[in-house]
NUGUKE-755228 format. One record per residue (C-alpha): residue number from 1; residue in one letter; chain; x, y, z negated. Coordinates in Angstrom, 1 decimal. Layout:
BEGIN
PT num residuo cadena      x      y      z
PT NUM       a      A      X      Y      Z
...
***
This chain:
BEGIN
PT num residuo cadena      x      y      z
PT   1       m      A   47.7   18.8  -34.6
PT   2       p      A   45.3   20.3  -32.0
PT   3       i      A   45.5   19.2  -28.4
PT   4       r      A   44.9   21.8  -25.8
PT   5       f      A   44.3   21.2  -22.1
PT   6       a      A   45.0   23.9  -19.6
PT   7       a      A   44.4   24.1  -15.9
PT   8       s      A   47.4   23.7  -13.6
PT   9       l      A   48.9   26.9  -12.4
PT  10       k      A   49.9   25.2   -9.1
PT  11       r      A   47.6   25.9   -6.2
PT  12       t      A   46.2   22.7   -4.7
PT  13       h      A   45.3   22.3   -1.1
PT  14       c      A   41.9   20.8   -0.3
PT  15       r      A   42.0   18.4    2.6
PT  16       m      A   38.2   18.5    3.3
PT  17       p      A   37.0   20.7    6.2
PT  18       r      A   36.0   24.1    4.8
PT  19       p      A   32.3   23.9    6.1
PT  20       l      A   31.9   20.6    4.3
PT  21       v      A   33.2   22.1    1.1
PT  22       r      A   30.8   25.0    1.3
PT  23       a      A   27.9   22.6    2.0
PT  24       q      A   28.7   20.5   -1.0
PT  25       r      A   29.3   23.4   -3.3
PT  26       f      A   25.7   24.7   -3.1
PT  27       r      A   23.9   21.4   -3.4
PT  28       p      A   22.6   20.6   -6.9
PT  29       a      A   24.1   17.5   -8.5
PT  30       n      A   20.7   16.3   -9.6
PT  31       d      A   18.9   16.8   -6.3
PT  32       n      A   16.4   13.9   -6.2
PT  33       r      A   14.4   15.3   -3.3
PT  34       g      A   11.2   13.9   -4.9
PT  35       k      A    7.9   15.4   -5.6
PT  36       a      A    8.2   18.5   -7.8
PT  37       v      A    6.6   18.6  -11.2
PT  38       k      A    4.4   21.6  -12.0
PT  39       n      A    5.3   23.7  -15.1
PT  40       a      A    2.1   22.6  -16.9
PT  41       h      A    2.9   19.0  -16.4
PT  42       l      A    6.5   19.5  -17.5
PT  43       h      A    5.4   21.3  -20.6
PT  44       a      A    3.0   18.5  -21.4
PT  45       a      A    5.7   15.9  -20.7
PT  46       l      A    8.1   17.7  -23.1
PT  47       r      A    5.4   17.7  -25.9
PT  48       h      A    4.7   14.1  -25.2
PT  49       f      A    8.4   13.3  -25.4
PT  50       a      A    8.7   15.1  -28.7
PT  51       q      A    5.9   12.9  -30.1
PT  52       y      A    6.8    9.5  -28.6
PT  53       g      A   10.6    9.8  -28.0
PT  54       l      A   12.1    7.4  -25.6
PT  55       a      A    8.9    5.5  -25.3
PT  56       a      A    7.1    8.5  -23.9
PT  57       a      A    7.3    7.5  -20.3
PT  58       d      A    5.9    4.0  -21.0
PT  59       h      A    3.1    5.5  -23.1
PT  60       a      A    2.2    7.9  -20.3
PT  61       r      A    2.2    4.9  -17.9
PT  62       q      A   -0.1    3.0  -20.1
PT  63       q      A   -2.5    6.0  -20.4
PT  64       a      A   -2.5    6.4  -16.6
PT  65       v      A   -3.2    2.7  -16.0
PT  66       a      A   -6.0    2.7  -18.6
PT  67       a      A   -7.6    5.8  -16.9
PT  68       s      A   -7.2    4.1  -13.5
PT  69       h      A   -9.0    1.0  -14.8
PT  70       a      A  -11.8    3.2  -16.2
PT  71       g      A  -12.2    4.9  -12.9
PT  72       d      A  -11.2    8.3  -14.2
PT  73       r      A   -9.1    9.7  -11.3
PT  74       q      A   -8.5   13.2  -12.9
PT  75       t      A   -7.1   11.7  -16.1
PT  76       f      A   -5.1    9.2  -14.1
PT  77       e      A   -3.5   12.0  -12.1
PT  78       w      A   -2.7   14.0  -15.3
PT  79       w      A   -0.9   11.0  -16.9
PT  80       l      A    0.8   10.1  -13.7
PT  81       e      A    2.3   13.6  -13.4
PT  82       i      A    3.5   13.4  -17.1
PT  83       c      A    5.0   10.0  -16.4
PT  84       r      A    6.6   11.4  -13.2
PT  85       a      A    8.2   14.2  -15.2
PT  86       l      A    9.7   11.7  -17.6
PT  87       d      A   10.5    8.8  -15.3
PT  88       r      A   10.1    9.3  -11.6
PT  89       r      A   10.7    5.6  -10.7
PT  90       m      A    8.1    4.4  -13.2
PT  91       a      A    5.5    6.9  -11.8
PT  92       h      A    6.3    5.8   -8.3
PT  93       r      A    5.5    2.1   -9.2
PT  94       i      A    2.1    3.0  -10.6
PT  95       d      A    1.3    5.5   -7.8
PT  96       d      A    2.1    2.9   -5.1
PT  97       p      A   -1.3    1.5   -4.0
PT  98       a      A    0.1   -2.0   -3.8
PT  99       q      A    1.1   -1.9   -7.5
PT 100       a      A   -1.6    0.5   -8.8
PT 101       g      A   -3.0   -2.2  -11.2
PT 102       g      A    0.1   -2.9  -13.1
***
């Protein structure tokens, strides 16, 4: 026997002030307000995720740290942006100068 849910026909009254309701309506739910990722890095991150799955962010972090230890700043930045696209917190930890080594 199928179960169907229907919206209530009764009008409800919102108790929030109207300007606050308008402000909340247009704000994205996933608004992280962090550094934006460029399309090239996003595309590379998606390919990396397709290859490594859930371990992709950690693999990108390892690549960034290895490039940092080798002194290759350009490669470090590339892998850092891929890591940022996959896991913003992990990328922040390796981008932080106090924790850049690990």
